[in-house]
N, CA, C and O of each residue as an XYZ file, in Angstrom:
764
protein
N      -3.245    -30.074     19.873
C      -2.924    -29.327     18.674
C      -3.877    -29.658     17.534
O      -3.537    -29.417     16.375
N      -5.039    -30.195     17.814
C      -5.995    -30.496     16.754
C      -6.597    -29.235     16.165
O      -7.120    -29.271     15.051
N      -6.536    -28.108     16.891
C      -7.125    -26.879     16.383
C      -6.157    -26.086     15.498
O      -6.490    -24.978     15.076
N      -4.965    -26.627     15.206
C      -3.980    -25.933     14.386
C      -4.505    -25.607     12.985
O      -4.343    -24.470     12.545
N      -5.127    -26.546     12.262
C      -5.647    -26.189     10.936
C      -6.711    -25.079     11.001
O      -6.743    -24.195     10.145
N      -7.576    -25.133     12.019
C      -8.603    -24.099     12.164
C      -7.958    -22.744     12.458
O      -8.369    -21.726     11.901
N      -6.961    -22.731     13.321
C      -6.259    -21.492     13.650
C      -5.528    -20.949     12.417
O      -5.556    -19.748     12.148
N      -4.881    -21.839     11.680
C      -4.182    -21.421     10.461
C      -5.160    -20.818      9.452
O      -4.849    -19.829      8.788
N      -6.328    -21.416      9.347
C      -7.352    -20.902      8.428
C      -7.799    -19.505      8.859
O      -7.967    -18.619      8.021
N      -7.992    -19.307     10.170
C      -8.379    -17.986     10.674
C      -7.278    -16.951     10.443
O      -7.552    -15.828     10.021
N      -6.033    -17.336     10.723
C      -4.904    -16.432     10.495
C      -4.773    -16.086      9.024
O      -4.487    -14.944      8.666
N      -4.983    -17.078      8.177
C      -4.904    -16.858      6.741
C      -5.933    -15.811      6.308
O      -5.606    -14.891      5.558
N      -7.152    -15.949      6.771
C      -8.191    -14.964      6.465
C      -7.821    -13.578      6.974
O      -8.080    -12.575      6.308
N      -7.219    -13.525      8.151
C      -6.791    -12.257      8.736
C      -5.723    -11.594      7.872
O      -5.821    -10.403      7.575
N      -4.707    -12.348      7.467
C      -3.627    -11.773      6.657
C      -4.107    -11.363      5.265
O      -3.621    -10.381      4.705
N      -5.052    -12.109      4.711
C      -5.596    -11.713      3.413
C      -6.376    -10.400      3.537
O      -6.272     -9.525      2.678
N      -7.145    -10.274      4.599
C      -7.890     -9.041      4.837
C      -6.944     -7.884      5.119
O      -7.138     -6.777      4.618
N      -5.926     -8.146      5.917
C      -4.932     -7.127      6.234
C      -4.198     -6.666      4.977
O      -3.972     -5.470      4.789
N      -3.826     -7.617      4.117
C      -3.160     -7.274      2.858
C      -4.032     -6.393      1.981
O      -3.553     -5.425      1.392
N      -5.321     -6.730      1.894
C      -6.253     -5.933      1.091
C      -6.409     -4.523      1.676
O      -6.476     -3.542      0.936
N      -6.464     -4.435      2.997
C      -6.597     -3.121      3.642
C      -5.361     -2.263      3.391
O      -5.482     -1.080      3.074
N      -4.173     -2.850      3.533
C      -2.939     -2.100      3.276
C      -2.851     -1.699      1.811
O      -2.369     -0.616      1.479
N      -3.318     -2.578      0.946
C      -3.288     -2.279     -0.485
C      -4.135     -1.047     -0.792
O      -3.716     -0.184     -1.564
N      -5.306     -0.961     -0.203
C      -6.180      0.196     -0.403
C      -5.552      1.438      0.212
O      -5.593      2.518     -0.379
N      -4.977      1.287      1.385
C      -4.427      2.432      2.121
C      -3.115      2.944      1.531
O      -2.909      4.153      1.429
N      -2.217      2.015      1.138
C      -0.869      2.430      0.739
C      -0.483      2.057     -0.687
O       0.586      2.450     -1.155
N      -1.332      1.306     -1.384
C      -1.025      0.930     -2.765
C      -0.537     -0.505     -2.880
O      -0.138     -1.130     -1.897
N      -0.578     -1.010     -4.109
C      -0.234     -2.415     -4.395
C       1.177     -2.793     -3.967
O       1.406     -3.928     -3.550
N       2.133     -1.861     -4.061
C       3.546     -2.208     -3.882
C       4.084     -1.917     -2.478
O       5.290     -2.022     -2.260
N       3.239     -1.562     -1.540
C       3.691     -1.200     -0.195
C       4.318     -2.395      0.533
O       3.873     -3.529      0.354
N       5.346     -2.148      1.350
C       5.984     -3.236      2.105
C       4.996     -3.980      3.014
O       5.119     -5.189      3.210
N       4.027     -3.257      3.561
C       3.037     -3.900      4.434
C       2.186     -4.908      3.653
O       1.814     -5.960      4.174
N       1.892     -4.571      2.411
C       1.123     -5.481      1.554
C       1.941     -6.742      1.292
O       1.426     -7.858      1.358
N       3.230     -6.541      0.994
C       4.098     -7.694      0.745
C       4.165     -8.601      1.964
O       4.054     -9.821      1.843
N       4.346     -8.010      3.134
C       4.471     -8.827      4.342
C       3.195     -9.622      4.611
O       3.258    -10.810      4.929
N       2.036     -8.969      4.482
C       0.770     -9.660      4.718
C       0.578    -10.803      3.704
O       0.140    -11.896      4.063
N       0.915    -10.529      2.429
C       0.784    -11.573      1.407
C       1.777    -12.712      1.649
O       1.444    -13.876      1.431
N       2.972    -12.393      2.090
C       3.977    -13.438      2.366
C       3.512    -14.341      3.509
O       3.611    -15.565      3.425
N       3.001    -13.718      4.586
C       2.497    -14.511      5.704
C       1.325    -15.377      5.249
O       1.211    -16.541      5.635
N       0.454    -14.791      4.421
C      -0.688    -15.561      3.912
C      -0.192    -16.735      3.068
O      -0.751    -17.829      3.141
N       0.845    -16.514      2.276
C       1.377    -17.596      1.437
C       1.959    -18.716      2.292
O       1.774    -19.894      1.987
N       2.665    -18.349      3.364
C       3.201    -19.380      4.267
C       2.070    -20.212      4.865
O       2.177    -21.434      4.976
N       0.996    -19.545      5.247
C      -0.141    -20.272      5.821
C      -0.855    -21.116      4.763
O      -1.409    -22.169      5.078
N      -0.844    -20.660      3.529
C      -1.448    -21.449      2.441
C      -0.778    -22.807      2.305
O      -1.417    -23.780      1.905
N       0.489    -22.874      2.633
C       1.210    -24.139      2.540
C       0.662    -25.144      3.557
O       0.755    -26.353      3.347
N       0.090    -24.646      4.658
C      -0.472    -25.518      5.690
C      -1.940    -25.845      5.421
O      -2.424    -26.918      5.781
N      -2.630    -24.918      4.790
C      -4.069    -25.066      4.545
C      -4.252    -25.368      3.060
O      -3.881    -24.544      2.224
N      -4.793    -26.485      2.722
C      -4.908    -26.910      1.330
C      -6.130    -26.390      0.609
O      -6.825    -27.176     -0.036
N      -6.421    -25.126      0.684
C      -7.615    -24.534      0.085
C      -7.254    -23.881     -1.245
O      -6.603    -22.836     -1.258
N      -7.666    -24.481     -2.372
C      -7.291    -23.994     -3.693
C      -7.752    -22.558     -3.968
O      -6.935    -21.765     -4.436
N      -9.003    -22.173     -3.707
C      -9.402    -20.782     -3.975
C      -8.552    -19.762     -3.202
O      -8.262    -18.682     -3.718
N      -8.160    -20.097     -1.987
C      -7.316    -19.199     -1.216
C      -5.924    -19.122     -1.825
O      -5.337    -18.042     -1.898
N      -5.389    -20.264     -2.266
C      -4.094    -20.266     -2.953
C      -4.133    -19.329     -4.161
O      -3.201    -18.559     -4.392
N      -5.222    -19.403     -4.927
C      -5.373    -18.571     -6.120
C      -5.346    -17.093     -5.741
O      -4.650    -16.297     -6.372
N      -6.105    -16.731     -4.711
C      -6.171    -15.326     -4.289
C      -4.812    -14.814     -3.827
O      -4.410    -13.703     -4.171
N      -4.109    -15.630     -3.045
C      -2.807    -15.204     -2.520
C      -1.770    -15.122     -3.636
O      -1.012    -14.154     -3.702
N      -1.726    -16.121     -4.511
C      -0.770    -16.085     -5.625
C      -1.051    -14.909     -6.566
O      -0.126    -14.263     -7.057
N      -2.323    -14.641     -6.809
C      -2.690    -13.502     -7.651
C      -2.260    -12.197     -6.992
O      -1.745    -11.302     -7.662
N      -2.469    -12.085     -5.684
C      -2.046    -10.877     -4.962
C      -0.541    -10.683     -4.994
O      -0.062     -9.564     -5.179
N       0.205    -11.760     -4.816
C       1.670    -11.674     -4.876
C       2.152    -11.289     -6.273
O       3.070    -10.483     -6.423
N       1.523    -11.873     -7.291
C       1.913    -11.517     -8.657
C       1.661    -10.039     -8.926
O       2.512     -9.361     -9.502
N       0.509     -9.536     -8.516
C       0.193     -8.111     -8.712
C       1.160     -7.211     -7.952
O       1.577     -6.172     -8.462
N       1.507     -7.602     -6.759
C       2.445     -6.830     -5.949
C       3.760     -6.640     -6.690
O       4.258     -5.521     -6.818
N       4.315     -7.741     -7.174
C       5.616     -7.660     -7.842
C       5.511     -7.032     -9.227
O       6.468     -6.419     -9.699
N       4.374     -7.172     -9.876
C       4.163     -6.463    -11.144
C       4.175     -4.961    -10.890
O       4.779     -4.204    -11.650
N       3.507     -4.528     -9.821
C       3.451     -3.103     -9.492
C       4.834     -2.535     -9.220
O       5.097     -1.365     -9.499
N       5.699     -3.345     -8.688
C       7.066     -2.909     -8.387
C       8.000     -3.023     -9.591
O       9.134     -2.546     -9.555
N       7.518     -3.651    -10.643
C       8.367     -3.859    -11.804
C       9.309     -5.035    -11.650
O      10.230     -5.194    -12.452
N       9.097     -5.872    -10.626
C       9.915     -7.060    -10.397
C       9.288     -8.223    -11.177
O       8.636     -9.103    -10.616
N       9.515     -8.184    -12.484
C       8.800     -9.084    -13.385
C       9.202    -10.543    -13.228
O       8.368    -11.429    -13.415
N      10.455    -10.814    -12.889
C      10.870    -12.208    -12.703
C      10.144    -12.835    -11.515
O       9.699    -13.981    -11.585
N      10.031    -12.083    -10.435
C       9.324    -12.594     -9.256
C       7.836    -12.729     -9.559
O       7.209    -13.715     -9.172
N       7.269    -11.739    -10.251
C       5.859    -11.805    -10.635
C       5.608    -13.026    -11.512
O       4.603    -13.718    -11.352
N       6.523    -13.284    -12.435
C       6.385    -14.445    -13.316
C       6.439    -15.744    -12.512
O       5.688    -16.681    -12.787
N       7.329    -15.796    -11.516
C       7.451    -17.003    -10.694
C       6.119    -17.318     -9.993
O       5.693    -18.472     -9.955
N       5.462    -16.276     -9.436
C       4.171    -16.522     -8.779
C       3.085    -16.841     -9.807
O       2.188    -17.639     -9.531
N       3.159    -16.229    -10.982
C       2.221    -16.560    -12.053
C       2.374    -17.999    -12.498
O       1.388    -18.679    -12.781
N       3.614    -18.464    -12.560
C       3.883    -19.855    -12.938
C       3.334    -20.816    -11.879
O       2.780    -21.861    -12.221
N       3.484    -20.472    -10.606
C       2.921    -21.309     -9.540
C       1.401    -21.367     -9.656
O       0.789    -22.415     -9.446
N       0.802    -20.231     -9.994
C      -0.642    -20.192    -10.184
C      -1.045    -21.086    -11.358
O      -2.047    -21.797    -11.291
N      -0.264    -21.045    -12.420
C      -0.535    -21.874    -13.588
C      -0.429    -23.363    -13.234
O      -1.277    -24.160    -13.636
N       0.606    -23.730    -12.487
C       0.769    -25.134    -12.062
C      -0.405    -25.583    -11.203
O      -0.896    -26.702    -11.352
N      -0.856    -24.708    -10.298
C      -2.010    -25.014     -9.463
C      -3.254    -25.193    -10.328
O      -4.052    -26.101    -10.095
N      -3.417    -24.328    -11.324
C      -4.577    -24.401    -12.209
C      -4.592    -25.701    -12.996
O      -5.648    -26.308    -13.175
N      -3.434    -26.130    -13.466
C      -3.366    -27.379    -14.226
C      -3.739    -28.577    -13.366
O      -4.414    -29.495    -13.832
N      -3.302    -28.569    -12.114
C      -3.627    -29.706    -11.249
C      -5.084    -29.676    -10.789
O      -5.689    -30.732    -10.603
N      -5.656    -28.486    -10.602
C      -7.038    -28.375    -10.135
C      -8.050    -28.559    -11.262
O      -9.178    -28.987    -11.016
N      -7.661    -28.243    -12.488
C      -8.554    -28.332    -13.649
C      -9.869    -27.588    -13.429
O     -10.943    -28.080    -13.774
N      -9.761    -26.393    -12.846
C     -10.920    -25.522    -12.657
C     -10.840    -24.403    -13.696
O      -9.826    -23.710    -13.776
N     -11.893    -24.219    -14.489
C     -11.833    -23.216    -15.565
C     -11.496    -21.798    -15.088
O     -10.716    -21.103    -15.739
N     -12.074    -21.359    -13.961
C     -11.800    -19.989    -13.512
C     -10.347    -19.829    -13.069
O      -9.769    -18.753    -13.225
N      -9.754    -20.883    -12.522
C      -8.347    -20.803    -12.114
C      -7.455    -20.794    -13.355
O      -6.476    -20.050    -13.411
N      -7.789    -21.608    -14.336
C      -7.026    -21.611    -15.583
C      -7.089    -20.245    -16.262
O      -6.086    -19.747    -16.775
N      -8.268    -19.654    -16.258
C      -8.422    -18.323    -16.861
C      -7.543    -17.304    -16.141
O      -6.850    -16.520    -16.789
N      -7.564    -17.305    -14.825
C      -6.732    -16.388    -14.047
C      -5.249    -16.651    -14.288
O      -4.458    -15.714    -14.399
N      -4.876    -17.912    -14.369
C      -3.472    -18.264    -14.599
C      -2.994    -17.794    -15.966
O      -1.912    -17.218    -16.081
N      -3.788    -18.036    -17.000
C      -3.415    -17.573    -18.344
C      -3.317    -16.046    -18.379
O      -2.395    -15.484    -18.970
N      -4.268    -15.398    -17.744
C      -4.254    -13.930    -17.686
C      -2.994    -13.437    -16.971
O      -2.325    -12.520    -17.445
N      -2.678    -14.045    -15.838
C      -1.509    -13.642    -15.056
C      -0.214    -13.804    -15.828
O       0.600    -12.884    -15.895
N      -0.030    -14.978    -16.408
C       1.200    -15.224    -17.157
C       1.280    -14.349    -18.406
O       2.344    -13.827    -18.738
N       0.164    -14.193    -19.085
C       0.153    -13.370    -20.287
C       0.512    -11.928    -20.005
O       1.305    -11.323    -20.726
N      -0.069    -11.383    -18.958
C       0.210     -9.993    -18.589
C       1.674     -9.820    -18.192
O       2.319     -8.846    -18.579
N       2.183    -10.755    -17.430
C       3.576    -10.673    -16.987
C       4.531    -10.786    -18.169
O       5.492    -10.023    -18.273
N       4.265    -11.734    -19.054
C       5.134    -11.894    -20.225
C       5.047    -10.689    -21.155
O       6.050    -10.284    -21.742
N       3.863    -10.118    -21.290
C       3.700     -8.919    -22.117
C       4.548     -7.778    -21.575
O       5.236     -7.090    -22.329
N       4.494     -7.583    -20.267
C       5.285     -6.509    -19.658
C       6.776     -6.779    -19.743
O       7.582     -5.848    -19.771
N       7.138     -8.044    -19.785
C       8.557     -8.378    -19.837
C       9.176     -8.053    -21.194
O      10.395     -7.920    -21.303
N       8.352     -7.924    -22.220
C       8.893     -7.530    -23.520
C       9.187     -6.047    -23.494
O       8.561     -5.298    -22.744
N      10.110     -5.628    -24.287
C      10.518     -4.217    -24.267
C       9.371     -3.287    -24.634
O       9.151     -2.274    -23.969
N       8.635     -3.629    -25.697
C       7.534     -2.761    -26.115
C       6.455     -2.693    -25.043
O       5.959     -1.616    -24.713
N       6.100     -3.844    -24.510
C       5.053     -3.871    -23.490
C       5.441     -3.075    -22.267
O       4.623     -2.332    -21.724
N       6.692     -3.221    -21.820
C       7.117     -2.486    -20.643
C       7.123     -0.986    -20.923
O       6.747     -0.192    -20.060
N       7.544     -0.598    -22.110
C       7.561      0.817    -22.466
C       6.153      1.400    -22.469
O       5.940      2.527    -22.022
N       5.195      0.629    -22.973
C       3.817      1.119    -23.000
C       3.274      1.288    -21.583
O       2.617      2.285    -21.286
N       3.544      0.326    -20.715
C       3.074      0.445    -19.332
C       3.774      1.592    -18.618
O       3.165      2.261    -17.782
N       5.033      1.826    -18.931
C       5.753      2.953    -18.341
C       5.103      4.267    -18.761
O       4.926      5.164    -17.937
N       4.748      4.385    -20.039
C       4.083      5.593    -20.524
C       2.731      5.774    -19.834
O       2.380      6.884    -19.432
N       1.982      4.695    -19.699
C       0.685      4.767    -19.012
C       0.888      5.221    -17.564
O       0.150      6.070    -17.065
N       1.889      4.650    -16.899
C       2.154      5.019    -15.505
C       2.501      6.497    -15.387
O       2.071      7.158    -14.442
N       3.270      7.021    -16.330
C       3.626      8.439    -16.287
C       2.382      9.316    -16.456
O       2.237     10.336    -15.782
N       1.499      8.916    -17.347
C       0.274      9.684    -17.583
C      -0.622      9.653    -16.345
O      -1.158     10.681    -15.933
N      -0.779      8.475    -15.762
C      -1.612      8.346    -14.562
C      -1.003      9.135    -13.401
O      -1.723      9.805    -12.660
N       0.315      9.057    -13.242
C       0.984      9.822    -12.183
C       0.808     11.319    -12.422
O       0.581     12.079    -11.481
N       0.913     11.734    -13.671
C       0.701     13.143    -14.001
C      -0.693     13.601    -13.628
O      -0.873     14.685    -13.075
N      -1.674     12.777    -13.931
C      -3.053     13.120    -13.578
C      -3.223     13.208    -12.060
O      -3.913     14.097    -11.562
N      -2.598     12.293    -11.334
C      -2.677     12.323     -9.866
C      -2.032     13.598     -9.322
O      -2.571     14.224     -8.409
N      -0.897     13.980     -9.870
C      -0.242     15.216     -9.429
C      -1.137     16.428     -9.678
O      -1.232     17.323     -8.837
N      -1.788     16.449    -10.835
C      -2.698     17.552    -11.160
C      -3.832     17.606    -10.151
O      -4.171     18.679     -9.650
N      -4.417     16.455     -9.850
C      -5.533     16.403     -8.906
C      -5.108     16.791     -7.492
O      -5.934     17.249     -6.701
N      -3.825     16.612     -7.168
C      -3.322     16.986     -5.853
C      -2.926     18.450     -5.790
O      -2.486     18.936     -4.748
N      -3.083     19.160     -6.918
C      -2.766     20.580     -6.929
C      -1.386     20.923     -7.458
O      -1.018     22.097     -7.497
N      -0.624     19.936     -7.861
C       0.711     20.164     -8.430
C       0.576     20.184     -9.955
O       1.070     19.298    -10.651
N      -0.105     21.215    -10.452
C      -0.509     21.236    -11.854
C       0.693     21.250    -12.794
O       0.722     20.481    -13.756
N       1.688     22.106    -12.541
C       2.839     22.180    -13.448
C       3.590     20.857    -13.510
O       3.927     20.386    -14.596
N       3.857     20.252    -12.352
C       4.555     18.964    -12.326
C       3.717     17.884    -13.008
O       4.253     17.028    -13.712
N       2.400     17.926    -12.797
C       1.509     16.955    -13.425
C       1.471     17.097    -14.932
O       1.451     16.102    -15.657
N       1.461     18.346    -15.407
C       1.475     18.579    -16.853
C       2.773     18.051    -17.447
O       2.763     17.413    -18.500
N       3.895     18.317    -16.775
C       5.189     17.840    -17.261
C       5.210     16.314    -17.350
O       5.652     15.750    -18.351
N       4.729     15.653    -16.298
C       4.722     14.190    -16.252
C       3.806     13.613    -17.338
O       4.184     12.676    -18.042
N       2.609     14.175    -17.468
C       1.657     13.695    -18.467
C       2.190     13.928    -19.880
O       2.052     13.074    -20.756
N       2.797     15.089    -20.084
C       3.371     15.403    -21.395
C       4.456     14.398    -21.760
O       4.516     13.938    -22.901
N       5.317     14.051    -20.801
C       6.370     13.069    -21.067
C       5.771     11.705    -21.393
O       6.256     11.010    -22.287
N       4.721     11.321    -20.674
C       4.040     10.061    -20.983
C       3.440     10.066    -22.383
O       3.473      9.055    -23.084
N       2.886     11.223    -22.790
C       2.322     11.349    -24.141
C       3.418     11.217    -25.196
O       3.233     10.549    -26.213
N       4.556     11.857    -24.946
C       5.688     11.757    -25.880
C       6.161     10.309    -25.979
O       6.381      9.794    -27.075
N       6.317      9.651    -24.818
C       6.755      8.258    -24.808
C       5.787      7.358    -25.565
O       6.210      6.464    -26.298
N       4.482      7.595    -25.390
C       3.496      6.770    -26.095
C       3.583      6.985    -27.592
O       3.365      6.054    -28.368
N       3.900      8.206    -28.009
C       4.045      8.491    -29.435
C       5.300      7.813    -29.988
O       5.281      7.265    -31.090
N       6.387      7.853    -29.220
C       7.650      7.251    -29.657
C       7.499      5.747    -29.883
O       8.027      5.208    -30.855
N       6.775      5.067    -28.979
C       6.629      3.617    -29.122
C       5.502      3.236    -30.080
O       5.286      2.057    -30.361
N       4.788      4.246    -30.578
C       3.738      3.990    -31.557
C       2.445      3.500    -30.958
O       1.669      2.829    -31.639
N       2.191      3.812    -29.707
C       0.951      3.391    -29.068
C      -0.137      4.405    -29.365
O      -0.094      5.540    -28.889
N      -1.101      3.990    -30.147
C      -2.184      4.906    -30.506
C      -3.332      4.843    -29.499
O      -4.267      5.639    -29.580
N      -3.270      3.907    -28.556
C      -4.373      3.746    -27.613
C      -4.329      4.730    -26.450
O      -5.375      5.214    -26.017
N      -3.140      5.036    -25.938
C      -3.071      5.858    -24.731
C      -2.835      7.332    -25.018
O      -3.074      8.167    -24.146
N      -2.379      7.674    -26.199
C      -2.099      9.077    -26.517
C      -3.342      9.957    -26.389
O      -3.242     11.031    -25.796
N      -4.518      9.563    -26.915
C      -5.695     10.431    -26.768
C      -6.039     10.739    -25.306
O      -6.422     11.863    -24.984
N      -5.905      9.754    -24.434
C      -6.197      9.979    -23.016
C      -5.246     11.014    -22.434
O      -5.659     11.877    -21.659
N      -3.970     10.929    -22.808
C      -3.002     11.898    -22.289
C      -3.317     13.299    -22.786
O      -3.139     14.273    -22.054
N      -3.779     13.409    -24.015
C      -4.115     14.723    -24.555
C      -5.325     15.327    -23.847
O      -5.376     16.536    -23.621
N      -6.291     14.493    -23.501
C      -7.455     14.973    -22.749
C      -7.013     15.477    -21.370
O      -7.436     16.546    -20.931
N      -6.168     14.708    -20.699
C      -5.667     15.115    -19.383
C      -4.908     16.433    -19.484
O      -5.080     17.317    -18.644
N      -4.075     16.566    -20.504
C      -3.314     17.809    -20.690
C      -4.240     18.995    -20.962
O      -4.018     20.091    -20.446
N      -5.272     18.776    -21.767
C      -6.224     19.860    -22.052
C      -6.957     20.282    -20.784
O      -7.113     21.475    -20.525
N      -7.405     19.317    -19.999
C      -8.097     19.634    -18.748
C      -7.168     20.341    -17.773
O      -7.577     21.285    -17.096
N      -5.920     19.890    -17.698
C      -4.957     20.510    -16.791
C      -4.652     21.935    -17.225
O      -4.561     22.833    -16.388
N      -4.495     22.148    -18.515
C      -4.226     23.495    -19.019
C      -5.395     24.416    -18.723
O      -5.207     25.569    -18.336
N      -6.614     23.897    -18.910
C      -7.803     24.676    -18.598
C      -7.862     24.986    -17.108
O      -8.198     26.100    -16.705
N      -7.530     23.981    -16.292
C      -7.523     24.162    -14.838
C      -6.491     25.210    -14.438
O      -6.782     26.079    -13.616
N      -5.297     25.139    -15.004
C      -4.232     26.095    -14.691
C      -4.655     27.499    -15.106
O      -4.404     28.462    -14.381
N      -5.295     27.624    -16.267
C      -5.767     28.942    -16.711
C      -6.826     29.465    -15.765
O      -6.837     30.651    -15.437
N      -7.724     28.584    -15.320
C      -8.783     28.968    -14.386
C      -8.182     29.442    -13.060
O      -8.589     30.469    -12.517
N      -7.218     28.689    -12.550
C      -6.567     29.048    -11.293
C      -5.844     30.377    -11.455
O      -5.898     31.222    -10.561
N      -5.168     30.574    -12.585
C      -4.462     31.831    -12.840
C      -5.409     33.013    -12.876
O      -5.113     34.053    -12.287
N      -6.551     32.882    -13.558
C      -7.545     33.963    -13.599
C      -8.087     34.230    -12.209
O      -8.264     35.387    -11.827
N      -8.353     33.172    -11.440
C      -8.911     33.315    -10.101
C      -7.921     34.029     -9.189
O      -8.328     34.852     -8.369
N      -6.644     33.734     -9.313
C      -5.641     34.370     -8.467
C      -5.554     35.874     -8.739
O      -5.271     36.658     -7.833
N      -5.798     36.267     -9.986
C      -5.755     37.702    -10.283
C      -6.927     38.426     -9.645
O      -6.817     39.604     -9.306
N      -8.061     37.729     -9.475
C      -9.272     38.355     -8.944
C      -9.373     38.205     -7.433
O      -9.787     39.141     -6.749
N      -9.001     37.044     -6.901
C      -9.168     36.730     -5.487
C      -7.855     37.040     -4.750
O      -6.778     36.758     -5.275
N      -7.931     37.610     -3.557
C      -6.704     37.873     -2.786
C      -5.902     36.590     -2.576
O      -6.474     35.501     -2.533
N      -4.587     36.715     -2.445
C      -3.690     35.561     -2.318
C      -3.964     34.716     -1.081
O      -3.591     33.544     -1.050
N      -4.597     35.274     -0.075
C      -4.860     34.506      1.146
C      -5.907     33.421      0.930
O      -5.949     32.452      1.688
N      -6.739     33.561     -0.070
C      -7.807     32.588     -0.323
C      -7.210     31.433     -1.112
O      -6.576     31.627     -2.149
N      -7.424     30.241     -0.605
C      -6.918     29.025     -1.251
C      -7.887     28.581     -2.334
O      -9.085     28.449     -2.083
N      -7.382     28.353     -3.522
C      -8.215     27.886     -4.619
C      -8.139     26.358     -4.642
O      -7.053     25.777     -4.630
N      -9.302     25.724     -4.676
C      -9.349     24.269     -4.715
C      -9.240     23.813     -6.165
O     -10.199     23.930     -6.927
N      -8.097     23.304     -6.540
C      -7.836     22.933     -7.932
C      -8.612     21.689     -8.347
O      -8.780     21.459     -9.544
N      -9.084     20.891     -7.421
C      -9.792     19.672     -7.785
C     -11.100     19.982     -8.481
O     -11.593     19.155     -9.248
N     -11.676     21.145     -8.241
C     -12.987     21.457     -8.778
C     -12.929     22.535     -9.845
O     -13.928     23.218    -10.073
N     -11.796     22.709    -10.503
C     -11.755     23.769    -11.518
C     -12.211     23.275    -12.864
O     -12.236     24.042    -13.827
C-alpha cells in the first residue's frame, strides 16, 4: 500500500479536472460539479498539498455561492482562510480575503439584492440570445427595476443597453417575418 498517496494524488487531479469539465458543461451549481468537488475534498484530506486545498476550497465556495447557500459557502471560505493563516502564503491570503469578503457581502440584504438583480439581467440576456426575446425582455426589465429600487447605479445602464438591443432585435425579427414566409427560421442571435 505504499502507492496509496500517489494514487490519491492521481485521483485528486482526476476529480478536479472532472469538476472543471462539469462546471463548463452544466454550470457552477450542477450536482455533478458538487460531487466531483466533494470527492476531491475528501482526497485533499489524505494529500497534504496546500495549492490543491486552495483550489478545491475555492471551487466548493463558488459552487455554494452559485446556489445561494451562503452559510455553506462561508464555511468553506472560513476553511480557506484558516489554511491561508497557517500557510502564510500571500496569494492564499488574498484568495481567502476575497472569498470571505464576497460571501459576507452577499449575505447582507443589500448585497444579495444587488446580485439577484444582476442575475435577473444576465438570465434575461441569455433568454434573448436563445431566441426567447419576450421572456428575456421581461426578465431584464425586472432586473432593471430591482436595481433601481435598491439604488444600484452600476448595473442599471447595462440592463438598459440589453433592453435596447433586445427591442431592436424584436423589431428586426418582426419586420423580417412580415417580408419572409413563415417557414423560414430567423436567427435571432445575429439580428
